[in-house]
N, C-alpha and C positions, 0 to 999 in steps of 0.2 A: 742240733745246730750244725751249720755247715762250716767247714774250714776252707781257707783259701791260702795258697802259697803266694806271698807277696814278692814279686820280682821288681826290678827297676822299671820295667815297662808298665806293670800294673800300678806302681806307685805314681809314675808321672801322668799316665793317662786316666787313672782312676777307673780302670776297666772292671775292677772288682765290684763296683757299685751298680753296673748295668743289670745283672740278674736280679738284684734286690729291687731295683726300680720297676722292672718288668713284672715281678711277682706282686708288688704293691699296686700296680695298675690293674691287675686282673682281679685281685681280692684283698681284703684286709690282711696285713702281715700277722703271722703268728710267731711264737718264740722259736719254732723250728725253722722258719724262713730266715731268721737273722744269722749273720755271720758270727763265728766265734772269735773272741779276742785272741791276739797273740799272747803267749804265756807271759812275755815281759810287760804286757800292758794290763794284766789282771790285778785286782786289788790284793789278792793273796801274795803275789810276788812282790808288789810294790810295798806292802806293809812289812814284808820280811826284810826289806832294805834297812829299815831303822833298827830292827831287833838284832840283826847280824852285825851292826856297826857299833864300834865303841866311840866314834867321833860325835861331834855336836851335830845338831840338825842341819845347820848351814853347810858345814864341811861335807856331810853325807850327801846332801842335795847337789852341792857343787861338784863333787867327784863323780856322782852318778850321771848327772845331766850335762856336764861340761861339753862333751863332744857333740851331743845333739844341738846344744846352743851354738857351738862353734860352726857346725854345718849350716844351721839356719842363718847365722850372720854372714857366712861366706856366700851362700846362695843369694841372700838379700844384697850383698855388695856387688855380686856379678850382675844382678838384675839392674841395680842403679847404674853400673858402668855401661850396660847396654842402653839404658834410657839416655844417658849423657852422650853416647856416641851417635845416636840416631840423627840429631841435628847436623852433625859434621858431615854425615853421608848425604843428607838431604841437600846441604850446601854443595856437595860435589855433584849431585844430580843436576842442580840448577846451573852450575858451571858447565857441565857436559852439554846441556841443552841450549845454552846461550852461545850464539855464533860470535866469533872473534875473541874468545877467551884463550889466553895462551895455554898450551898443553902442559906447561910446567906447574900450573895450579891444580891439575887433575892428579889424583892418586891412582885411579884406574882409568884406562882409556876406552873401556868397553862398557856400554850402558847396561848390558845384562849383568855384568859383575856388580855394578853399583846397585842395581835393583835387588839382586840376590843378597847383597850385604845389608841393605835396609830391611829386607824381609827376615833374614837370619837374626838381626838385632832385635826386631820386634818379637820373634818367636822366643829368643833367649830371654828377653824381658819377662814374657809371660811364664815360661816354664820355670825359670829360676825364682821368680817372685812367688808363684803359687806353691812351689816346692818348699820355699822358706815358710810360707804361711802354714802349710800342712805339718811340717816338722814342729813349728811353734805350737800349733793347736794340740798335737799329740803330747808335747812336753808339758804344756799347761795342764792338761788333764791328769797326766802322771804326777806332776808336782802337787796338784790339788788333792789327788787321791792319797799321796804320802802324808800330806799335812793333816787331812781329815782323819786318817787312820791314827796319826800320832796324838791328835787332840782327843779322839775317842778313847784310845788306850789310856791316856793320862787321866781322863775323867772317870774311868772305871776304878782307878787306884786312889781316888781322893778319900781322905779320912773325913770324919765328921766335922771337924773344925774348918777344913779347907772347902768342903762342899757347901758350907754356909757362905763363904766368900765368893765361890764360883757357882753361881746359880745356874739353873738349866738355861735360862735366857742368855746369860753371858756365854755359856758354852756353845749354844746354837748360834750366837752372833759370831763367835770365833770361827765356827765351821762354815756358816753361810756367807759371811761378809769378808772376813779377814783372809781366809784361804783363797777366796776368789780374787781379791785384790793383789795378793802376792803372786798368784799365777798369772794374772794379767800384766803385772809389772814386768815379767820376763819378756813378753811380746813388745811392751813399750820400750824396753831397753834396746831390743833388736831393731825396732823401726826407727830409732833416732840415732 
């Protein structure tokens, strides 16, 4: 498996995906073509989060993923601010192109500056919005991995009486449905 060093440039431009897509276009991908996960995203590391913590599941997840969630919410907020600022600058462009408008209404008296501001706001909307989505997807998968690991570990420790209450179907329902809903709730909170 290949490893790649993730830099801010790779993260924003998703440059790490290009070699994988080119290899997939030439021939079917094999396990050797795939990129290796970062250590902090592996199931072994994520499952060790719960075993090394004395806190409850909620507190452990909160302390572990708070800063990722905060970064995603911040990026989403900046993206929304850029979206809300675009109409104001479009109005300025309209004022700039309309003859007879007083100069006091214009924020910038140069059309190039106005065009650059609109362009920069659109780029900011895209970059910060997609970055927030990427952070949230990573966090969703990590939270889901931690929850599935916790359920699996608990199910292995069930005694005879408890295993009759928690059937295989109920455990699979917890893993497949409930863990997914909890992970998706994180992105729902960020998007609202």
